[in-house]
C-alpha positions as CSV (number, residue, x, y, z in Angstrom):
1,M,8.7,7.2,3.9
2,D,8.0,10.7,5.4
3,R,10.3,12.5,7.8
4,I,10.0,14.6,10.9
5,L,13.1,16.6,11.8
6,L,14.1,18.2,15.1
7,H,17.2,20.3,14.7
8,G,19.6,21.8,17.1
9,I,18.4,20.4,20.4
10,Q,20.8,21.8,23.0
11,F,21.5,20.6,26.5
12,Y,24.2,20.6,29.1
13,G,25.4,17.0,29.9
14,Y,28.1,15.1,31.6
15,H,29.4,12.8,28.9
16,G,33.0,12.1,27.8
17,V,35.9,9.8,27.9
18,H,37.8,12.0,30.3
19,E,36.8,12.2,34.0
20,E,36.8,16.0,33.8
21,E,34.2,16.0,31.1
22,R,31.9,13.8,33.2
23,R,32.5,15.9,36.3
24,L,32.3,19.5,34.8
25,G,30.0,18.8,31.9
26,Q,29.6,20.6,28.6
27,R,27.1,21.6,25.9
28,F,25.8,19.1,23.4
29,L,23.7,19.4,20.2
30,V,21.4,16.7,18.9
31,D,19.4,16.4,15.7
32,V,16.7,13.8,15.4
33,E,15.2,12.5,12.1
34,L,12.1,10.3,12.4
35,R,10.9,8.2,9.5
36,L,7.3,7.2,9.4
37,D,4.2,7.1,7.3
38,L,2.3,10.3,7.5
39,A,-0.3,9.5,4.9
40,G,-3.7,10.5,6.1
41,V,-2.5,13.2,8.5
42,E,-3.8,16.0,6.3
43,A,-7.3,14.6,6.4
44,G,-7.3,14.3,10.2
45,D,-5.1,17.3,11.1
46,D,-4.7,15.7,14.6
47,V,-1.5,15.2,16.6
48,A,-2.6,11.7,17.4
49,L,-2.0,10.8,13.8
50,T,1.7,11.7,14.0
51,V,4.4,12.1,16.7
52,D,4.3,14.8,19.2
53,Y,7.5,16.8,18.9
54,S,7.5,17.9,22.5
55,Q,7.5,14.3,23.7
56,V,10.5,13.5,21.4
57,L,12.3,16.5,22.8
58,A,11.6,15.4,26.3
59,V,13.1,12.0,25.6
60,V,16.3,13.6,24.2
61,L,16.6,15.9,27.2
62,E,15.9,13.2,29.7
63,I,18.7,11.0,28.3
64,G,21.1,13.8,27.6
65,T,20.8,15.4,31.0
66,Q,20.1,12.6,33.4
67,Q,22.3,9.8,32.1
68,Q,26.0,9.7,31.7
69,C,28.0,8.1,28.8
70,R,31.7,7.9,28.0
71,L,31.1,7.8,24.3
72,L,29.1,10.2,22.1
73,E,28.2,7.0,20.1
74,T,26.6,5.5,23.2
75,L,24.6,8.7,23.8
76,A,23.2,8.7,20.3
77,A,22.4,5.0,20.4
78,R,20.5,5.4,23.7
79,I,18.4,8.2,22.3
80,A,17.7,6.3,19.2
81,A,16.6,3.2,21.1
82,A,14.4,5.1,23.4
83,I,12.6,6.9,20.5
84,L,12.0,3.6,18.7
85,Q,10.6,2.1,21.9
86,R,8.3,5.0,22.7
87,F,7.0,6.2,19.4
88,P,5.5,4.7,16.3
89,V,8.4,5.4,13.9
90,R,10.0,3.0,11.5
91,Q,13.4,4.4,11.6
92,V,15.3,7.1,13.5
93,T,18.6,8.9,12.8
94,V,20.3,10.7,15.7
95,R,23.2,13.1,15.2
96,A,25.0,14.0,18.4
97,T,27.6,16.7,18.4
98,K,30.1,17.9,21.0
99,P,30.8,21.5,19.8
100,A,33.8,22.1,22.1
101,P,35.7,18.8,22.5
102,P,38.8,18.8,24.7
103,L,41.2,18.1,21.7
104,P,44.3,19.9,20.6
105,G,43.8,22.1,17.6
106,V,40.9,24.2,16.4
107,L,37.8,22.4,15.1
108,G,34.0,23.2,15.0
109,G,33.2,20.1,17.0
110,V,32.9,16.3,16.7
111,G,29.8,14.3,16.1
112,V,28.3,10.9,15.3
113,E,25.3,9.8,13.3
114,I,23.4,6.7,14.2
115,T,20.5,5.2,12.2
116,R,18.3,2.5,13.7
117,P,16.9,0.0,12.8
């Protein structure tokens, strides 16, 4: 199976377990990996034979900025479900990262990876 990768999608969202996170918001990073059959694309060289990256980006931004989740896991699962519903892909992996979580200590962020179906 072939893959289309969208790396480092950034947005400001209102997700988190703590009420302050949902009220103040913070930056999130999302990577999306689409698995689908791209055989024949080179012969047609037409976006209709693949998935339009801009439309996938729009779905991620729509969910990330307009919905609210307590869990990063829920955010990733919602993005994955929407992509599977709207695009002709066989499988999707979504990696959602909170680069500055409100945790004691120093770390580069926390993240989840969800693959569906």
